[in-house]
C-alpha positions as CSV (number, residue, x, y, z in Angstrom):
1,M,23.0,-8.2,0.1
2,A,25.4,-11.1,0.5
3,F,29.1,-11.3,0.0
4,N,31.2,-14.2,-1.3
5,L,34.8,-14.4,-2.6
6,A,34.7,-17.9,-4.2
7,Q,31.6,-17.3,-6.3
8,S,33.0,-14.1,-7.8
9,A,35.8,-16.1,-9.2
10,A,33.4,-18.6,-10.6
11,A,31.4,-15.9,-12.2
12,A,34.5,-14.3,-13.8
13,A,35.5,-17.7,-15.2
14,A,32.2,-18.0,-17.0
15,S,32.6,-14.7,-18.8
16,V,34.1,-11.3,-18.6
17,A,31.8,-8.6,-17.3
18,P,32.2,-5.1,-18.6
19,C,31.3,-3.4,-15.3
20,K,32.7,-5.0,-12.2
21,S,33.4,-4.1,-8.6
22,S,37.1,-3.9,-7.8
23,R,36.5,-6.4,-5.0
24,R,35.9,-10.1,-5.6
25,V,32.8,-10.4,-3.4
26,A,29.2,-11.3,-3.7
27,A,26.4,-8.8,-3.7
28,P,24.6,-8.5,-0.4
29,A,21.4,-10.5,-0.3
30,S,17.9,-9.1,-0.1
31,V,14.4,-9.7,1.2
32,S,11.4,-8.5,-0.6
33,M,7.9,-7.7,0.7
34,R,4.9,-7.7,-1.6
35,R,1.2,-7.1,-1.4
36,S,-1.7,-6.4,-3.7
37,S,-1.6,-2.9,-4.8
38,A,-3.4,0.1,-6.3
39,Q,-4.8,1.8,-9.4
40,A,-5.1,5.4,-10.1
41,S,-5.7,8.0,-12.8
42,S,-3.5,7.9,-15.9
43,A,-1.2,10.2,-17.7
44,G,0.1,9.4,-21.1
45,L,3.3,10.2,-23.0
46,R,3.6,10.6,-26.7
47,L,6.6,8.6,-27.6
48,Q,7.6,7.0,-30.9
49,R,8.5,3.4,-30.3
50,Q,9.2,0.4,-32.4
51,A,7.6,-3.0,-31.5
52,C,10.0,-5.5,-30.1
53,C,10.9,-8.4,-32.3
54,E,10.0,-11.9,-31.1
55,P,11.4,-15.0,-32.8
56,S,8.7,-17.2,-34.3
57,V,10.8,-20.3,-34.7
58,A,9.6,-23.0,-32.3
59,P,12.5,-24.9,-30.6
60,A,13.0,-28.4,-31.9
61,R,12.4,-31.3,-29.5
62,P,14.7,-34.2,-30.0
63,A,13.6,-37.6,-28.7
64,M,13.7,-37.9,-24.9
65,S,13.4,-40.6,-22.3
66,V,9.9,-41.9,-21.3
67,A,10.3,-40.3,-17.8
68,C,11.2,-36.9,-19.3
69,R,8.4,-37.1,-21.9
70,A,5.9,-37.8,-19.1
71,A,7.2,-34.9,-17.0
72,A,7.1,-32.6,-20.0
73,E,3.6,-33.6,-20.8
74,G,2.6,-33.0,-17.2
75,V,4.0,-29.5,-17.4
76,A,2.2,-28.9,-20.7
77,A,-1.1,-30.2,-19.2
78,G,-0.7,-27.9,-16.2
79,A,-0.1,-24.9,-18.5
80,A,-3.1,-25.8,-20.6
81,A,-5.2,-25.9,-17.5
82,G,-4.1,-22.4,-16.6
83,R,-2.1,-23.6,-13.6
84,K,1.2,-22.0,-12.6
85,S,3.1,-25.1,-11.7
86,G,6.5,-23.5,-11.2
87,V,8.4,-20.5,-10.1
88,P,8.3,-17.4,-12.4
89,V,11.7,-16.0,-13.3
90,F,12.4,-12.2,-13.6
91,V,15.7,-10.7,-14.8
92,M,17.2,-7.5,-13.3
93,M,17.9,-4.7,-15.9
94,P,21.2,-2.8,-16.0
95,L,21.4,-0.1,-13.3
96,D,21.6,2.6,-16.0
97,T,18.7,1.4,-18.1
98,V,17.3,5.0,-18.2
99,K,19.5,7.9,-19.1
100,K,20.4,10.3,-16.2
101,C,18.2,13.0,-17.8
102,G,15.3,10.7,-17.4
103,S,13.8,11.2,-20.8
104,A,15.0,8.2,-22.7
105,L,16.5,4.7,-22.5
106,N,20.2,4.0,-22.7
107,R,21.0,1.5,-25.5
108,R,17.5,1.3,-26.7
109,K,18.3,-1.2,-29.4
110,A,20.0,-3.5,-26.9
111,V,17.0,-3.3,-24.5
112,Q,14.5,-4.2,-27.3
113,A,16.6,-7.2,-28.5
114,S,17.2,-8.3,-24.9
115,L,13.5,-8.2,-23.9
116,A,12.6,-10.2,-27.0
117,A,15.2,-12.8,-26.2
118,L,14.1,-13.1,-22.5
119,K,10.5,-13.6,-23.6
120,S,11.6,-16.4,-25.9
121,A,13.4,-18.1,-23.1
122,G,10.2,-18.2,-21.0
123,V,11.1,-15.4,-18.6
124,E,8.1,-13.8,-16.8
125,G,9.4,-10.3,-16.7
126,V,12.2,-7.8,-15.8
127,M,13.1,-5.7,-12.7
128,V,14.2,-2.0,-13.2
129,D,15.3,0.7,-10.8
130,V,13.2,3.8,-10.9
131,W,15.8,6.2,-9.5
132,W,14.6,9.0,-7.2
133,G,17.8,10.8,-8.3
134,I,16.7,10.7,-12.0
135,A,12.9,10.9,-11.9
136,E,12.6,13.8,-9.4
137,A,16.0,15.4,-10.1
138,E,14.7,18.8,-11.3
139,G,13.0,19.8,-8.1
140,P,10.5,18.8,-5.4
141,G,7.4,17.4,-7.0
142,R,8.8,17.7,-10.6
143,Y,8.7,14.2,-12.0
144,N,10.0,12.9,-15.3
145,F,9.1,9.2,-16.0
146,A,9.5,9.5,-19.8
147,G,12.4,6.9,-20.0
148,Y,10.5,4.5,-17.8
149,M,7.3,4.9,-19.8
150,E,9.3,3.9,-22.9
151,L,10.5,0.8,-21.1
152,M,7.0,-0.1,-19.8
153,E,5.5,0.2,-23.3
154,M,8.3,-1.9,-24.7
155,A,7.7,-4.6,-22.1
156,R,4.0,-4.5,-22.9
157,K,4.5,-5.1,-26.6
158,T,7.0,-7.9,-25.8
159,G,4.6,-9.6,-23.3
160,L,6.7,-9.2,-20.2
161,K,5.8,-8.1,-16.7
162,V,7.8,-5.4,-14.8
163,Q,9.0,-5.2,-11.2
164,A,9.5,-1.5,-10.7
165,V,11.9,-0.6,-7.8
166,M,11.3,2.8,-6.2
167,S,15.0,3.4,-5.6
168,F,15.2,6.1,-2.9
169,H,18.9,5.5,-2.4
170,Q,22.1,6.5,-4.1
171,C,23.6,4.2,-6.7
172,G,27.3,3.9,-6.2
173,G,29.4,2.7,-3.2
174,N,28.0,-0.9,-3.0
175,V,28.9,-4.2,-4.6
176,G,28.0,-4.3,-8.3
177,D,27.4,-0.5,-8.5
178,C,29.1,0.3,-11.8
179,V,27.4,3.7,-12.3
180,T,26.9,6.6,-9.9
181,I,23.4,8.1,-9.5
182,P,23.2,10.3,-6.4
183,L,20.1,11.4,-4.6
184,P,18.2,14.3,-6.1
185,R,20.4,17.5,-5.9
186,W,17.8,19.3,-3.8
187,V,17.9,16.5,-1.3
188,V,21.7,16.5,-1.2
189,E,21.7,20.2,-0.6
190,E,19.5,19.8,2.5
191,M,21.8,17.0,3.7
192,E,24.8,19.2,3.2
193,K,23.2,22.0,5.2
194,D,22.3,19.7,8.0
195,N,24.7,16.7,8.1
196,D,22.5,15.1,10.8
197,L,20.1,14.1,8.0
198,C,22.9,11.6,7.1
199,Y,23.4,8.3,8.9
200,T,26.4,8.8,11.2
201,D,28.8,6.4,13.0
202,Q,30.6,6.9,16.3
203,W,33.6,8.5,14.5
204,G,31.5,11.1,12.8
205,H,31.5,9.7,9.3
206,R,28.5,10.9,7.4
207,N,26.8,8.6,4.8
208,F,24.9,10.2,1.9
209,E,23.4,7.0,0.5
210,Y,20.0,7.4,2.1
211,V,18.3,9.9,4.4
212,S,18.6,8.9,8.0
213,L,15.5,7.2,9.3
214,G,15.8,9.2,12.5
215,C,14.2,12.2,10.7
216,D,11.4,10.2,9.0
217,A,8.7,12.4,10.6
218,M,10.6,15.7,10.4
219,P,9.7,18.2,7.6
220,V,13.4,18.5,6.6
221,L,13.2,18.2,2.8
222,K,11.8,21.5,1.5
223,G,8.9,21.4,3.9
224,R,8.1,17.7,3.5
225,T,9.2,14.7,5.6
226,P,11.2,12.0,3.9
227,V,8.3,9.6,4.2
228,E,6.0,12.1,2.6
229,C,8.6,12.5,-0.3
230,Y,8.6,8.7,-0.8
231,T,4.9,8.5,-0.7
232,D,4.4,11.4,-3.1
233,F,6.9,9.8,-5.5
234,M,5.1,6.5,-5.5
235,R,1.7,8.3,-6.0
236,A,3.2,10.2,-9.0
237,F,4.4,6.9,-10.4
238,R,1.1,5.2,-9.9
239,D,-0.8,8.1,-11.6
240,H,1.6,8.2,-14.5
241,F,1.4,4.4,-15.1
242,A,-2.2,3.8,-14.2
243,D,-2.9,2.2,-17.6
244,Y,-0.2,-0.4,-16.9
245,L,-1.2,-1.2,-13.3
246,G,-4.9,-2.2,-13.4
247,N,-6.9,-5.1,-14.5
248,T,-6.9,-4.3,-18.2
249,I,-3.1,-4.3,-18.8
250,V,-1.1,-5.8,-15.9
251,V,2.4,-4.8,-17.1
252,C,3.8,-3.5,-13.9
253,L,3.4,-6.5,-11.6
254,E,5.4,-5.3,-8.6
255,I,6.4,-2.1,-6.9
256,Q,9.5,-2.6,-4.8
257,V,10.0,0.1,-2.2
258,G,13.6,1.2,-1.4
259,M,14.1,1.6,2.4
260,G,17.8,2.1,2.8
261,P,21.3,1.8,1.2
262,A,21.3,-0.5,-1.8
263,G,17.5,-0.3,-1.6
264,E,17.4,-2.6,1.4
265,L,15.7,-2.2,4.8
266,R,18.9,-1.9,6.8
267,Y,21.4,0.6,8.1
268,P,24.5,1.5,6.0
269,S,26.7,-0.5,8.3
270,Y,29.1,-1.9,5.7
271,P,29.7,0.9,3.1
272,E,32.4,-0.1,0.5
273,S,33.0,3.5,-0.8
274,N,36.5,4.8,-0.1
275,G,37.5,1.5,1.5
276,I,35.5,2.2,4.7
277,W,34.5,-1.4,5.0
278,R,35.9,-4.7,3.6
279,F,34.4,-8.2,3.5
280,P,34.1,-9.9,6.0
281,G,34.3,-7.1,8.5
282,I,31.5,-6.7,11.1
283,G,30.6,-3.1,10.1
284,A,29.6,-0.4,12.5
285,F,26.4,0.9,14.2
286,Q,24.8,4.0,12.5
287,C,23.0,6.0,15.2
288,N,25.1,9.1,16.0
289,D,23.1,11.7,14.1
290,R,21.2,14.0,16.4
291,Y,17.8,12.6,15.4
292,M,18.8,9.1,16.2
293,L,20.5,10.1,19.4
294,S,17.4,12.0,20.6
295,S,15.4,8.8,20.2
296,L,18.0,6.8,22.0
297,R,18.2,9.2,24.9
298,A,14.4,9.1,25.3
299,A,14.4,5.3,25.3
300,A,17.2,5.2,27.9
301,E,15.4,7.6,30.2
302,A,12.2,5.6,29.8
303,A,14.1,2.5,30.8
304,G,15.5,4.3,33.9
305,K,19.0,4.1,32.5
306,P,19.8,7.6,31.2
307,E,23.5,6.7,31.0
308,W,22.7,4.2,28.2
309,G,21.5,7.1,25.9
310,S,24.8,8.6,24.9
311,G,25.4,6.6,21.7
312,A,26.3,3.2,20.2
313,P,28.5,0.8,22.2
314,T,32.1,2.1,22.2
315,D,33.6,-1.4,22.5
316,A,32.1,-2.8,19.3
317,G,35.3,-2.5,17.3
318,G,35.4,-1.0,13.8
319,Y,34.3,-1.7,10.3
320,H,37.0,-4.2,9.6
321,S,36.9,-6.0,13.0
322,W,35.9,-9.6,13.6
323,P,33.5,-10.5,16.4
324,E,36.2,-12.0,18.7
325,D,38.3,-8.9,18.3
326,T,35.7,-6.9,20.3
327,L,34.4,-6.9,23.8
328,F,30.9,-6.2,22.7
329,F,30.5,-9.0,20.0
330,K,32.8,-11.7,21.4
331,G,31.0,-15.0,22.0
332,D,31.7,-15.5,25.7
333,N,30.2,-12.9,27.9
334,G,30.2,-10.3,25.2
335,G,28.3,-7.0,25.7
336,W,25.6,-8.1,23.3
337,S,24.4,-10.7,25.8
338,T,24.1,-8.2,28.7
339,E,21.1,-6.2,29.9
340,Y,22.6,-3.1,28.3
341,G,23.3,-5.0,25.0
342,D,19.7,-6.2,24.9
343,F,18.4,-2.7,25.5
344,F,20.5,-1.1,22.7
345,L,20.0,-3.8,20.1
346,S,16.2,-3.9,20.8
347,W,16.0,-0.1,20.3
348,Y,18.3,-0.1,17.2
349,S,16.4,-2.9,15.5
350,Q,12.9,-1.5,16.4
351,M,13.8,1.8,14.9
352,L,14.5,0.0,11.6
353,L,11.2,-2.0,11.8
354,D,9.3,1.2,12.6
355,H,10.9,2.9,9.5
356,G,9.9,0.0,7.4
357,D,6.3,0.1,8.7
358,R,6.1,3.9,8.0
359,V,7.3,3.6,4.4
360,L,5.2,0.5,3.8
361,S,2.1,2.2,5.1
362,G,2.7,5.0,2.6
363,A,3.2,2.5,-0.2
364,T,0.1,0.5,0.6
365,S,-2.0,3.7,0.9
366,V,-1.0,4.4,-2.8
367,Y,-1.2,0.8,-4.1
368,G,-4.3,-0.8,-2.7
369,A,-5.9,-4.1,-3.5
370,A,-9.2,-2.4,-4.3
371,T,-7.8,-0.3,-7.1
372,T,-5.0,-2.3,-8.7
373,P,-5.4,-6.0,-8.0
374,G,-2.4,-8.1,-9.2
375,V,0.2,-5.4,-8.4
376,E,2.3,-6.2,-5.4
377,V,4.5,-4.1,-3.1
378,S,7.9,-5.3,-2.1
379,V,10.7,-4.2,0.2
380,K,14.3,-5.4,0.2
381,V,16.0,-6.5,3.4
382,A,19.6,-7.5,3.4
383,G,20.7,-11.1,3.9
384,I,24.1,-11.1,5.7
385,H,25.7,-14.6,5.9
386,W,29.2,-13.8,7.1
387,H,29.9,-14.6,10.7
388,Y,26.5,-16.2,10.8
389,G,28.1,-19.2,12.6
390,T,29.2,-17.1,15.6
391,R,27.1,-16.6,18.7
392,S,26.6,-12.8,18.2
393,H,26.0,-12.6,14.4
394,A,27.8,-9.2,14.6
395,P,27.3,-8.0,11.0
396,E,23.6,-8.6,11.2
397,L,23.4,-6.7,14.4
398,T,25.2,-3.6,13.0
399,A,22.9,-3.7,10.0
400,G,19.8,-3.6,12.3
401,Y,18.8,-7.2,12.5
402,Y,18.6,-8.4,16.1
403,N,19.5,-12.0,15.2
404,T,21.8,-14.1,17.4
405,R,22.2,-17.7,18.3
406,R,19.7,-17.0,21.1
407,R,17.2,-14.9,19.3
408,D,15.4,-15.1,15.9
409,G,15.7,-11.7,14.3
410,Y,13.9,-12.5,11.1
411,L,10.6,-13.6,12.6
412,P,9.8,-9.9,13.6
413,I,10.5,-8.9,10.1
414,A,8.3,-11.6,8.6
415,R,5.5,-10.6,11.0
416,A,5.9,-7.0,10.0
417,L,5.5,-8.1,6.4
418,A,2.5,-10.2,7.2
419,R,0.7,-7.1,8.6
420,H,1.0,-5.6,5.2
421,G,0.1,-8.7,3.3
422,A,3.8,-9.0,2.2
423,V,6.1,-11.6,0.7
424,L,9.7,-12.1,1.7
425,N,12.2,-12.1,-1.0
426,F,15.6,-13.3,0.1
427,T,18.9,-13.6,-1.8
428,C,22.0,-15.7,-1.6
429,V,19.7,-18.5,-2.9
430,E,22.5,-19.6,-5.3
431,M,25.2,-19.9,-2.6
432,R,26.5,-23.0,-0.9
433,D,28.2,-23.0,2.5
434,H,31.4,-24.7,1.2
435,E,31.9,-22.1,-1.4
436,Q,32.4,-19.4,1.2
437,P,35.5,-18.5,3.3
438,Q,35.1,-20.9,6.3
439,E,37.2,-18.8,8.6
440,A,34.5,-16.1,8.5
441,Q,31.9,-18.8,9.4
442,C,29.7,-17.9,6.4
443,Q,26.6,-20.0,6.3
444,P,24.2,-18.7,3.5
445,E,22.3,-22.0,3.3
446,G,21.5,-21.9,7.0
447,L,20.5,-18.3,6.7
448,V,18.1,-19.0,3.9
449,R,16.6,-21.9,5.9
450,Q,16.1,-19.6,8.9
451,V,14.4,-16.9,6.8
452,A,12.2,-19.6,5.1
453,A,11.1,-20.9,8.5
454,A,10.3,-17.3,9.7
455,A,8.2,-16.8,6.5
456,R,6.3,-20.0,7.2
457,A,5.7,-19.1,10.8
458,A,4.4,-15.7,9.9
459,G,2.2,-17.0,7.1
460,V,3.9,-15.1,4.3
461,G,5.3,-16.3,1.0
462,L,9.0,-16.5,0.1
463,A,10.6,-15.2,-3.1
464,G,14.3,-15.1,-3.9
465,E,17.3,-13.6,-5.8
466,N,20.8,-14.6,-6.5
467,A,23.4,-12.4,-4.8
468,L,26.1,-12.5,-7.5
469,P,25.9,-12.9,-11.3
470,R,26.3,-16.6,-11.8
471,Y,26.0,-18.5,-15.1
472,D,27.2,-21.9,-14.1
473,G,25.2,-25.1,-13.7
474,T,26.2,-25.5,-10.0
475,A,24.5,-22.2,-9.1
476,H,21.5,-23.0,-11.1
477,D,21.2,-26.4,-9.4
478,Q,21.2,-24.7,-6.0
479,V,18.6,-22.2,-7.0
480,V,16.3,-24.9,-8.4
481,A,16.7,-27.0,-5.3
482,T,16.1,-24.2,-2.9
483,A,13.3,-22.4,-4.8
484,A,11.4,-24.9,-6.9
485,D,12.1,-28.5,-6.2
486,R,9.9,-28.8,-3.1
487,A,6.3,-29.1,-2.0
488,A,4.0,-26.6,-3.6
489,E,3.4,-24.8,-0.3
490,D,7.2,-24.4,0.3
491,R,8.1,-23.1,-3.2
492,M,9.2,-19.6,-3.7
493,V,6.6,-17.4,-5.3
494,A,9.1,-15.8,-7.7
495,F,12.8,-15.6,-8.5
496,T,14.7,-12.5,-9.8
497,Y,17.9,-13.2,-11.6
498,L,20.9,-10.9,-11.4
499,R,21.5,-9.4,-14.0
500,M,20.8,-8.6,-17.7
501,G,24.0,-7.8,-19.5
502,P,26.4,-9.1,-22.3
503,D,27.6,-12.0,-20.1
504,L,24.1,-13.4,-19.9
505,F,23.9,-13.4,-23.7
506,H,27.2,-15.3,-24.1
507,P,26.1,-18.4,-26.1
508,D,27.1,-20.9,-23.4
509,N,25.7,-18.8,-20.6
510,W,22.5,-18.2,-22.5
511,H,22.0,-21.9,-23.2
512,R,22.4,-22.7,-19.5
513,F,20.1,-19.9,-18.5
514,A,17.3,-21.0,-20.9
515,A,17.5,-24.5,-19.3
516,F,17.4,-23.0,-15.9
517,V,14.2,-21.1,-16.7
518,R,12.6,-24.3,-18.0
519,R,13.5,-26.1,-14.8
520,M,12.2,-23.3,-12.6
521,S,8.9,-23.2,-14.6
522,G,8.4,-27.0,-14.0
523,A,9.0,-26.8,-10.3
524,G,10.5,-30.3,-10.1
525,S,8.4,-31.9,-12.8
526,Y,10.7,-30.7,-15.5
527,C,13.7,-33.0,-15.7
528,R,17.2,-31.8,-16.6
529,E,17.2,-33.7,-19.8
530,A,14.0,-32.2,-21.1
531,A,15.1,-28.7,-20.0
532,E,18.5,-29.0,-21.8
533,R,16.9,-30.2,-25.0
534,E,14.4,-27.4,-25.1
535,A,17.1,-24.9,-24.2
536,R,19.2,-25.9,-27.2
537,G,16.2,-25.2,-29.4
538,V,15.7,-21.8,-27.8
539,A,19.4,-21.0,-28.2
540,Q,19.3,-21.9,-31.8
541,A,16.1,-19.9,-32.5
542,T,17.4,-16.8,-30.7
543,G,21.0,-16.9,-31.7
544,S,21.0,-13.8,-33.9
545,L,18.8,-11.9,-31.4
546,V,21.1,-12.7,-28.5
547,H,24.2,-11.7,-30.5
548,E,22.6,-8.4,-31.3
549,A,21.7,-7.8,-27.6
550,A,25.2,-8.7,-26.4
551,V,26.9,-6.4,-28.9
552,A,24.6,-3.5,-28.2
553,L,25.0,-3.9,-24.5
554,R,28.8,-3.6,-24.8
555,S,28.6,-0.5,-26.9
């Protein structure tokens, strides 16, 4: 996730959101891994549904310049030839799309109208969180996907694809979390019995957002390991939605696998809950549960330095510190640049990479290319742009990314994705350096460039997301420039837009969004004039539908 103060104000100026974080910051950025995935046996649900409405009025096309007409004709010709000339756009669904009981959708009428409007705007599909705390809430191995089945069928009827996020984390406590969905109660009970199943900092604070990766291989959850629980959940989802995952009906286009807090492959180094962390603090290392400490001690003994195995560095400051306030992270002769610092940071980051590899191996054993071609697996990894301009990159280090001015921490991640046939999906794509607080040396543009370079070097594709809800043309311009307006081999493979809600369906915001989707679909060949003209037609044709969605989403 990526944080930003200035953009939050810009987003608020565009429209008033009904569900906001109390802080004016951006949502941390993310990286997504995808690969061709797997089919299985099916299980049906008998639900009564209504078909989604889709406007049949074609948008009018006023006269345009010769250049724009030629560009539009080129896009049309590419579409007629079956070519994907641009970058497909997906839209994130509300966090509480499915009721906490798991059996039905929240605001069903709003979802139906919203999907129809998105389809009319040219959106490829939607992303939805499939919460572990909802779908397996009743007990180990007792799954309830009824609400998600209703959404999947609704998307099929509307002609939209679905990115399904296997959300093995708690909802609540991070930027943009306007609802609370804890882990399954039976998981929380085990964590309460054994607090060392929680990530733990050097002061003993326990984090219940996600089970500590230190116990990945331990049968600590009612006789199963956490990785086995995740794999079993994904298998149950595959079996339940087999009819939507195969060649016949490719509705579920992507399975995104949660691997940490906020669904990201990282440590919970900057938790916002209870004011523990505030932007732009450097955060804190999370390796003081007994499972992590056992691994650290073994690594220190193997290195011939048993004294290095007692825990995280004690001179690394606190959650709210800045790099130069600490002995470990300061630029000149900081502990991070010593032999000990390299040992600790290498171990800490490798533990995270190993966790990602274990969970991904489980995911790809369930979703394989031979059984469900066209379905991809993805994993989110945080993009942390604050203090990026410093030598140590302290917030990235505490989150588990060994990225400094001397070392590329994203190339190992990209190579790990490549081993699984993955694609990187990175956020803060809408951010510009000058919009960020310069005193914190925030450099989102430089970070995106570094991640893109790592993806190219590893031979994996790049996809993207915006970090904050943004409805202004400036943010759209930045996304188009970064994701689409480039050589075909350097374009992003997809873009996911944060987030579906009443603000998106405000008339002015909706018009700008429709133009943005047109520009992304053209990947540089669709000029702004043509996009704006077509967007006006879309806005007119979908006016009543968009109004219905906005009103229903506010209810």
